[in-house]
C-alpha angles and dihedrals in degrees: 000000000000090000092053090049091052092048091049091050091049091051092049092047091050093051091046090054091050091053092045090054093062098089091049089047088060089056092048095051144248097306092057091044090055093047091050092046094050092045094055092046096046094040093051093049091046094048096041105026096155099038106036096084097018092106133124111256116224130186096281092052090051092050091051091048089048091054093052090048089052090051089056094046093047091050093050093048093048095044090051091052094045099048090090094052114108095220095049111102129197133016117289094335094167092052091052090051088050092052090054089046088065089077088081091057089054090046091055094051094042093052092044090053095045093050096040092052091044093239088130120067105209092198088078091049092050091050092049094049091047093050092046093049092047091047093053092045093051090045089055089055091048091050092049095053098036101035089237136056127244090274091054095255107154120233114249114264114276096021090245090128128023124201104186111190093354095079113198093003110091094208103111091109092055090051093051091047092051100047108024095078091073090064092064091056099040098088100040092046102041110010102035094134095043099066124044115240092242090062095042095071090054090049091053092048091049093049091049093051091048095048097039094047093047090048091055091046092054088063090225098135101180094053088050091055093044090050091053091045091053092050092048093049091051091049090051100043101034105071093199089063100043091094088066095057097092095043088047092055091050094049092045093049094047094045095048094043093052094047092045093048100044103033115067095193092053090046093052091044095056095040087054091048092051092047094050093044091052091047092050092050091049093049092046091052089050090043087230095144096153098051108144091227094050116127116262094250092057091051089052092049091048093057088063099077100055090041091052091051090065092065106014102163110038099010133231097286129266116308092006097111087094089062103038093044089070091048097053123116125248094041110165104233091201094052119106091204114121122204115255126222092261139358094259096241127088095222096047090048092049089052094050097042103036100019131215091319092057093043092053093048092048090047091053090047093052094043091047091052091048090051093049093046119021097030095040092050103041109020111022124052114258142131088265090080091085096037109097099168090078093058100087091044092052095052095039088054091050090047091051095051096039102137100210097068139089112245144176119256116306090219100053122111097249098045098042093044091051094048095049091042090058095039095046093052093041095052090044089057091047093050091047089056090054088224097139114103124240094262089063095047 
């Protein structure tokens, strides 16, 4: 009996370490993310072969399964149609990509199972995310003052954007935005008795200044805005934190004012952002999407509509925007604009690559998750009221699906892994709380 207990503890420890490695996998790159993802899926199935998928499916599970089925159907239809095209290489390439895309479906169910059955200890995950976010933030500071980060990666010319440990990829701001929120909840959730309350408020203020300053220094403006939006939403919805709203506004104003006033690169970056945002709003109101002076992002957004019209109902297949964009009607032959790999917005990409059918399913998935989490915790009566561990996952999910933002591709390794990582854990916590009503059972 003792031996079985030791084996069980070792298995649980191993799975906890795999989950804790995820934030560092995002720093290491897509190959490491995929290895980590496959390890946690295969290990879970190997260790719990009879129980891992022996779960009761409810409406959200069925919607997620339906979306993955649509991805497969769309890929088969499009590959069949494109086989005769001269520029189309390989046999059923989109379908093969769709088969590999199924790993995220397995990730969702594996994480849901591990959290629901309390095999995973989220304390380790919170610690890991906090350390990773702090490491990237401090590496940004180091790179700013030393012209290179601790790994010797040289800062981009001009210092307008800093990448830290991500090298040529200017995505450090997105990483900090995605993982820093866990640091604010680490002490109150897991070390409440270790730090006196009078010191906790200073810790929170220090963390905010570190993360917010490093976000601004990365030059990634949208992650900075999304980070602030997440903090504000938590301060509004979570009654225990409302007392910090006014101090937060003061610290935010002072920090931003000082950085804006005394750092020319930051000043130019945000002036440019404001100018381009105003220009985009003006052009959208005038419906002048093809203005030759329009910002690059608006030109990328505008290519979406004609591309979507080619495959309105089930889309053109995942990662095929790059092909169909060049086949769309109304292409301006005199324009120097070249199609990008994706339309830089999750919802527009979902529409072009999985069509109206995929968009509707995804919309129902997102709305269902919001109902089961945000509404159940803060508006409707449920056992989630006293569960605070779900809070960062709720607002990170909302931040990730926020529609009015430019994004990377919805179907890339980093973005899809992160979304299903958050959703899998979140739904596992919800199911563990038994807060879903009978009609969802």
